C-alpha positions as CSV (number, residue, x, y, z in Angstrom):
1,X,-5.6,-37.2,2.6
2,X,-6.9,-33.2,2.8
3,X,-7.0,-31.1,-0.4
4,X,-6.4,-27.6,1.2
5,X,-6.4,-25.7,-1.8
6,X,-9.9,-27.4,-3.3
7,X,-11.5,-26.9,0.0
8,X,-10.4,-23.2,-0.1
9,X,-11.4,-23.1,-3.5
10,X,-15.3,-24.9,-2.7
11,X,-15.2,-22.9,0.4
12,X,-14.6,-19.3,-1.8
13,X,-17.6,-20.4,-4.3
14,X,-19.7,-21.0,-1.5
15,X,-19.2,-17.4,-0.1
16,X,-19.8,-16.0,-3.8
17,X,-23.3,-17.9,-3.6
18,X,-23.7,-15.8,-0.5
19,X,-22.7,-13.1,-2.2
20,X,-24.7,-13.7,-5.3
21,X,-27.7,-14.2,-3.2
22,X,-27.3,-10.9,-1.5
23,X,-26.4,-8.9,-4.8
24,X,-28.9,-10.2,-7.3
25,X,-32.3,-10.3,-4.5
26,X,-31.2,-6.4,-3.8
27,X,-31.2,-5.5,-7.8
28,X,-34.4,-7.4,-8.7
29,X,-36.7,-6.2,-5.5
30,X,-38.5,-3.3,-8.1
31,X,-39.5,-6.2,-10.5
32,X,-40.5,-8.4,-7.6
33,X,-42.8,-5.8,-6.2
34,X,-44.3,-5.2,-10.3
35,X,-44.7,-8.9,-10.6
36,X,-46.2,-10.1,-7.5
37,X,-47.8,-6.6,-6.6
38,X,-46.0,-6.3,-3.1
39,X,-45.6,-3.3,-0.9
40,X,-42.2,-2.2,0.3
41,X,-43.1,-3.5,3.8
42,X,-43.9,-6.9,2.1
43,X,-40.6,-6.9,0.4
44,X,-39.2,-6.0,3.8
45,X,-40.4,-9.1,5.2
46,X,-38.9,-11.2,2.2
47,X,-35.4,-9.4,2.7
48,X,-35.7,-10.2,6.5
49,X,-35.9,-14.0,5.7
50,X,-32.4,-13.9,4.1
51,X,-30.8,-12.1,7.7
52,X,-32.9,-14.5,9.7
53,X,-32.0,-17.7,8.3
54,X,-28.2,-16.9,8.4
55,X,-27.9,-16.4,11.9
56,X,-29.8,-19.4,13.1
57,X,-27.9,-21.8,10.9
58,X,-24.8,-19.8,11.9
59,X,-25.0,-20.1,15.6
60,X,-26.3,-23.5,15.4
61,X,-23.6,-24.7,13.1
62,X,-21.0,-23.0,15.4
63,X,-22.3,-25.3,18.4
64,X,-22.3,-28.7,16.4
65,X,-19.3,-27.9,14.4
66,X,-17.2,-29.7,16.7
67,X,-19.1,-33.1,16.8
68,X,-20.9,-32.7,13.1
69,X,-17.9,-31.8,11.2
70,X,-18.0,-29.2,8.1
71,X,-18.8,-32.2,5.3
72,X,-22.0,-32.4,7.1
73,X,-23.0,-28.7,7.5
74,X,-21.6,-27.9,3.8
75,X,-24.3,-30.8,2.7
76,X,-27.1,-29.0,4.4
77,X,-25.9,-25.8,3.0
78,X,-26.1,-27.0,-0.4
79,X,-29.7,-28.8,0.0
80,X,-30.7,-25.4,1.4
81,X,-29.1,-23.1,-1.1
82,X,-30.7,-25.7,-4.2
83,X,-34.4,-25.8,-2.9
84,X,-34.0,-21.9,-2.0
85,X,-33.0,-21.1,-5.7
86,X,-35.6,-23.4,-7.5
87,X,-38.7,-22.3,-4.7
88,X,-37.5,-18.6,-5.5
89,X,-38.1,-19.1,-9.3
90,X,-41.1,-21.1,-8.8
91,X,-42.4,-19.5,-5.7
92,X,-45.7,-17.9,-7.4
93,X,-46.3,-15.1,-4.9
94,X,-45.4,-13.8,-1.6
95,X,-45.4,-17.0,0.9
96,X,-43.2,-18.7,-1.6
97,X,-40.6,-16.0,-1.7
98,X,-40.8,-15.7,2.4
99,X,-40.0,-19.7,2.4
100,X,-37.2,-19.7,-0.1
101,X,-35.5,-16.6,1.1
102,X,-35.5,-18.3,4.2
103,X,-33.9,-21.7,3.0
104,X,-31.5,-19.2,1.5
105,X,-30.6,-17.8,4.4
106,X,-30.2,-21.0,6.1
107,X,-28.0,-22.1,3.5
108,X,-25.9,-19.2,4.0
109,X,-25.2,-19.3,7.6
110,X,-24.3,-22.9,7.3
111,X,-21.3,-21.9,5.0
112,X,-20.2,-19.1,7.6
113,X,-20.5,-21.9,10.0
114,X,-18.7,-24.5,8.3
115,X,-15.7,-22.8,6.3
116,X,-14.7,-20.3,8.8
117,X,-13.3,-23.0,11.0
118,X,-12.7,-25.6,8.3
119,X,-10.2,-23.1,6.9
120,X,-8.6,-22.4,10.2
121,X,-8.3,-26.1,11.0
122,X,-6.9,-26.9,7.4
123,X,-3.8,-24.0,7.4
124,X,-2.2,-22.7,10.5
125,X,0.0,-19.8,11.5
126,X,0.4,-16.5,9.4
127,X,-1.0,-19.5,6.5
128,X,-4.4,-19.6,8.4
129,X,-4.6,-15.8,8.7
130,X,-3.8,-15.0,5.1
131,X,-6.3,-17.6,3.9
132,X,-8.9,-16.2,6.2
133,X,-8.8,-12.7,4.7
134,X,-8.8,-14.0,1.1
135,X,-11.6,-15.9,1.8
136,X,-13.7,-13.0,3.6
137,X,-12.6,-10.7,0.5
138,X,-15.4,-13.1,-1.8
139,X,-18.1,-11.6,0.1
140,X,-18.1,-8.2,-1.3
141,X,-16.2,-9.4,-4.3
142,X,-18.9,-11.7,-5.1
143,X,-21.5,-8.8,-4.5
144,X,-19.5,-6.4,-7.2
145,X,-19.8,-9.6,-9.9
146,X,-23.3,-9.8,-8.7
147,X,-24.7,-6.4,-9.0
148,X,-22.9,-6.1,-12.8
149,X,-24.4,-9.2,-13.9
150,X,-27.7,-8.2,-12.4
151,X,-27.9,-4.7,-14.0
152,X,-26.4,-6.1,-17.7
153,X,-29.1,-8.9,-17.4
154,X,-32.2,-6.0,-16.4
155,X,-30.8,-3.8,-18.7
156,X,-30.8,-6.4,-21.5
157,X,-34.3,-7.0,-20.9
158,X,-34.3,-10.2,-18.8
159,X,-36.3,-10.7,-16.0
160,X,-35.7,-12.0,-12.8
161,X,-36.0,-15.3,-12.5
162,X,-33.1,-15.9,-14.8
163,X,-31.0,-13.9,-12.5
164,X,-32.2,-16.1,-9.8
165,X,-31.0,-19.1,-11.8
166,X,-27.2,-17.8,-12.0
167,X,-27.0,-17.9,-8.3
168,X,-27.1,-21.9,-9.0
169,X,-24.0,-21.4,-11.2
170,X,-21.5,-20.9,-8.0
171,X,-23.8,-23.3,-6.0
172,X,-22.9,-26.3,-8.2
173,X,-19.3,-25.5,-8.5
174,X,-19.0,-25.8,-4.7
175,X,-21.0,-28.7,-4.7
176,X,-18.6,-30.3,-7.2
177,X,-15.6,-29.0,-5.3
178,X,-16.7,-30.5,-2.1
179,X,-17.5,-33.7,-3.6
180,X,-16.2,-37.1,-2.4
181,X,-13.4,-35.0,-0.6
182,X,-11.9,-35.5,2.9
183,X,-12.3,-32.7,5.1
184,X,-9.9,-31.7,7.9
185,X,-11.2,-32.9,11.4
186,X,-11.9,-30.0,13.7
187,X,-9.1,-29.1,16.3
188,X,-10.2,-29.7,19.6
189,X,-7.2,-27.9,21.7
190,X,-7.9,-24.9,23.1
191,X,-11.7,-25.0,23.0
192,X,-13.2,-23.7,26.2
193,X,-16.4,-25.2,27.8
194,X,-19.7,-23.4,26.7
195,X,-20.3,-22.5,30.2
196,X,-17.0,-20.9,30.2
197,X,-18.1,-19.0,27.2
198,X,-21.3,-17.9,28.5
199,X,-19.7,-16.4,31.9
200,X,-17.3,-14.3,29.3
201,X,-20.3,-12.9,27.3
202,X,-22.3,-11.7,30.5
203,X,-19.3,-9.3,31.2
204,X,-20.5,-5.4,30.4
205,X,-18.2,-4.8,27.4
206,X,-19.8,-8.1,25.4
207,X,-23.0,-6.6,26.3
208,X,-22.3,-3.2,25.1
209,X,-20.5,-4.6,21.8
210,X,-23.6,-7.0,21.3
211,X,-25.4,-3.9,21.3
212,X,-23.7,-2.2,19.1
213,X,-23.2,-4.8,16.5
214,X,-27.0,-4.6,15.9
215,X,-26.5,-1.2,14.6
216,X,-23.5,-1.6,12.6
217,X,-25.0,-4.4,11.2
218,X,-28.2,-2.6,9.9
219,X,-25.9,0.4,8.9
220,X,-23.7,-1.5,6.3
221,X,-26.7,-3.9,5.1
222,X,-29.9,-1.6,5.2
223,X,-28.9,1.0,2.5
224,X,-27.4,-2.0,0.6
225,X,-30.3,-4.2,0.3
226,X,-32.4,-1.3,-0.7
227,X,-30.2,0.3,-3.1
228,X,-32.3,-0.7,-6.4
229,X,-35.5,0.5,-4.9
230,X,-34.5,3.5,-3.1
231,X,-32.1,5.1,-5.6
232,X,-33.8,3.7,-8.9
233,X,-35.0,7.5,-9.5
234,X,-31.6,9.1,-8.2
235,X,-29.8,9.7,-11.8
236,X,-27.2,7.2,-10.9
237,X,-27.3,3.4,-11.6
238,X,-28.5,1.5,-8.1
239,X,-26.3,-1.5,-8.9
240,X,-23.2,0.6,-10.0
241,X,-23.6,2.3,-6.7
242,X,-23.8,-1.5,-5.2
243,X,-20.8,-2.5,-7.1
244,X,-18.7,0.5,-6.0
245,X,-19.4,-0.1,-2.5
246,X,-18.6,-3.7,-2.1
247,X,-15.6,-3.4,-4.5
248,X,-14.2,-0.5,-2.3
249,X,-14.7,-2.7,0.4
250,X,-12.9,-5.5,-0.9
251,X,-10.2,-3.3,-1.3
252,X,-9.9,-1.8,1.7
253,X,-10.4,-4.9,3.9
254,X,-7.1,-6.2,1.7
255,X,-5.4,-3.5,2.9
256,X,-7.1,-2.9,6.8
257,X,-4.0,-4.3,8.8
258,X,-1.8,-1.3,9.0
259,X,-4.8,0.9,9.4
260,X,-6.0,-1.2,12.2
261,X,-2.7,-1.1,13.3
262,X,-2.1,2.4,13.4
263,X,-5.8,3.8,15.0
264,X,-6.7,0.1,16.9
265,X,-9.7,-1.3,16.8
266,X,-11.8,1.5,18.9
267,X,-10.6,4.1,16.8
268,X,-11.5,2.4,13.6
269,X,-14.6,1.7,14.6
270,X,-15.0,5.3,15.7
271,X,-14.0,6.7,12.2
272,X,-15.7,4.1,10.3
273,X,-19.4,5.3,11.9
274,X,-18.1,8.8,11.0
275,X,-17.7,8.1,7.8
276,X,-20.8,6.1,7.4
277,X,-23.1,8.9,8.8
278,X,-21.6,11.0,6.0
279,X,-22.2,8.9,3.5
280,X,-25.9,7.8,4.3
281,X,-26.2,11.8,4.8
282,X,-24.8,12.4,1.0
283,X,-27.1,10.0,-0.2
284,X,-30.1,11.2,1.2
285,X,-29.4,14.7,-0.1
286,X,-27.3,14.1,-3.5
287,X,-28.1,12.8,-6.9
288,X,-26.9,12.2,-10.4
289,X,-22.9,11.8,-10.1
290,X,-23.0,12.9,-6.6
291,X,-24.6,9.9,-5.7
292,X,-21.2,7.9,-6.4
293,X,-19.2,10.2,-4.1
294,X,-22.1,9.4,-1.3
295,X,-20.8,5.9,-2.3
296,X,-17.2,6.1,-1.7
297,X,-17.7,7.3,1.6
298,X,-20.5,4.8,2.7
299,X,-18.1,2.0,1.9
300,X,-15.1,3.9,3.6
301,X,-17.3,3.8,6.5
302,X,-19.0,0.3,6.4
303,X,-16.1,-2.0,5.3
304,X,-14.4,-2.4,8.5
305,X,-17.7,-2.3,10.7
306,X,-17.7,-6.3,10.7
307,X,-14.4,-7.5,10.8
308,X,-13.4,-5.2,13.3
309,X,-16.5,-6.1,15.5
310,X,-15.7,-9.9,15.1
311,X,-12.0,-9.2,16.1
312,X,-12.7,-6.8,18.9
313,X,-14.5,-9.7,20.6
314,X,-11.6,-12.2,19.8
315,X,-9.1,-10.0,21.5
316,X,-10.8,-8.4,24.2
317,X,-13.2,-10.9,25.3
318,X,-11.3,-14.1,24.4
319,X,-12.8,-16.7,26.7
320,X,-16.1,-16.1,25.0
321,X,-14.4,-18.4,22.2
322,X,-16.1,-19.0,18.8
323,X,-19.3,-19.2,20.4
324,X,-19.0,-15.3,21.3
325,X,-17.7,-14.7,17.9
326,X,-20.7,-16.6,16.3
327,X,-23.2,-14.8,18.4
328,X,-22.0,-11.2,17.8
329,X,-22.2,-12.3,14.3
330,X,-26.0,-13.8,14.6
331,X,-27.0,-10.4,16.0
332,X,-25.5,-8.4,13.6
333,X,-27.9,-10.5,10.9
334,X,-30.8,-11.0,13.0
335,X,-31.0,-6.9,13.7
336,X,-30.7,-6.5,10.0
337,X,-34.0,-9.2,9.7
338,X,-35.8,-7.2,12.5
339,X,-35.3,-3.9,10.5
340,X,-35.9,-4.9,6.8
341,X,-39.9,-4.4,7.2
342,X,-39.5,-1.7,9.0
343,X,-37.4,0.1,6.7
344,X,-39.8,-1.1,4.0
345,X,-42.8,0.6,6.3
346,X,-40.7,3.9,5.8
347,X,-40.5,3.4,2.7
348,X,-44.3,3.3,2.0
349,X,-45.0,5.9,4.9
350,X,-42.8,8.5,3.0
351,X,-44.6,7.6,-0.8
352,X,-48.1,8.3,0.8
353,X,-46.7,11.8,2.4
354,X,-44.9,13.3,-0.9
355,X,-47.9,11.6,-2.8
356,X,-50.4,13.7,-0.2
357,X,-47.8,16.8,-0.9
358,X,-48.5,16.7,-4.6
359,X,-45.1,14.8,-5.9
360,X,-46.2,12.0,-8.7
361,X,-44.2,10.0,-10.8
362,X,-40.1,9.7,-10.6
363,X,-39.9,13.4,-8.5
364,X,-42.1,11.2,-5.6
365,X,-39.8,8.1,-5.6
366,X,-37.0,9.9,-5.2
367,X,-38.2,12.1,-2.5
368,X,-39.6,9.1,-0.7
369,X,-36.1,7.2,-1.4
370,X,-33.9,9.9,0.2
371,X,-36.5,10.8,2.6
372,X,-35.9,7.1,4.1
373,X,-32.2,7.6,3.9
374,X,-32.1,10.6,6.0
375,X,-33.8,8.4,8.9
376,X,-31.7,5.8,8.1
377,X,-28.7,8.2,9.5
378,X,-29.7,7.7,13.0
379,X,-28.1,4.4,13.1
380,X,-24.3,5.6,12.4
381,X,-25.0,8.8,14.6
382,X,-25.7,6.6,17.7
383,X,-22.8,4.5,16.8
384,X,-20.5,7.9,16.8
385,X,-21.5,8.6,20.4
386,X,-21.5,4.8,21.4
387,X,-17.8,4.3,19.7
388,X,-16.4,7.7,21.4
389,X,-17.5,6.4,24.9
390,X,-15.7,2.7,23.6
391,X,-12.4,5.0,22.6
392,X,-12.1,6.6,25.5
393,X,-13.1,3.6,28.0
394,X,-10.0,2.0,26.5
395,X,-7.8,4.4,26.2
396,X,-8.2,4.6,30.4
397,X,-7.6,0.9,31.0
398,X,-3.4,0.9,30.4
399,X,-3.3,3.8,32.8
400,X,-5.3,1.9,35.8
401,X,-2.9,-1.0,35.1
């Protein structure tokens, strides 16, 4: 007999593992740079492995879910999470960190590929939507907890290794909760052929959203993953900023229903792009307590990007099916992977420029970080234009009917 509650709880701890791996890695970047003498570009390549492994596993897992089932996919997730954590601690340098981070990314992608449809298979009707929303709250919620733990451990003089060990805690908990359980059988009714999915994905609207997803994802994850390094000299606590952003995101997602109902997905996406641009601009110009105000604007901007991009595809391009949603999520993570070393290169270049201008120490670090953030404003700025076009395009459609 399927124990829905135990499987759901296990899924939540698996997503907390993903969240911990994101937030704690963001918090320890400065320590990794010091211990292994890594440049910001090298740190970017390490970050990119997290975002590269994720979409590969998510897309492959989405393709094989109906034949392999969630149990086997989650077994792969546990092996990759456990190996990735251990290899990170005993990596010994740059190459080891690349491999270990990639394995953790694979584990995270498997979690996403298995748990979303598994929860949909275990529940039905309004209960399914309710449980999926509760499940997804644990990504930003887990980041809040991970960020605060990382901050307190760093402030307490603990190195990065104990912080990585911490990721193993939710990993072992979800393995225990899933152990020996019967999983729900994948539902097959309403599943269209891959050929039909691909045909729907070849439409201009899907391709347009595909391109936009690459920008919404890097707008969200770019500043967050580099919070520790970029904001370290701003006079505000980088990990408190990350905790504030993700905490607000969790609350906003919980109350998103009435917002989407009032403004529609296109209106929400356009408003999100505007707020995200304001938030990143404030990050690039403000210091001290004002950095927390920037975090509030940024959180309001990025909170509804991901769920509404996926929701838009589900509603407006329904024939793309589960594969279409997996691909949209995958391109978001893949885009973030590509941009990580690019952002690192921007930081290195900005440091060189500020040093050449005569700045040193904390003053140079702050100027370089803010310069990099000002470049990142370009991502939501492009989205404002794109979503304005989408908003008016969608407004025209009922009139043409």
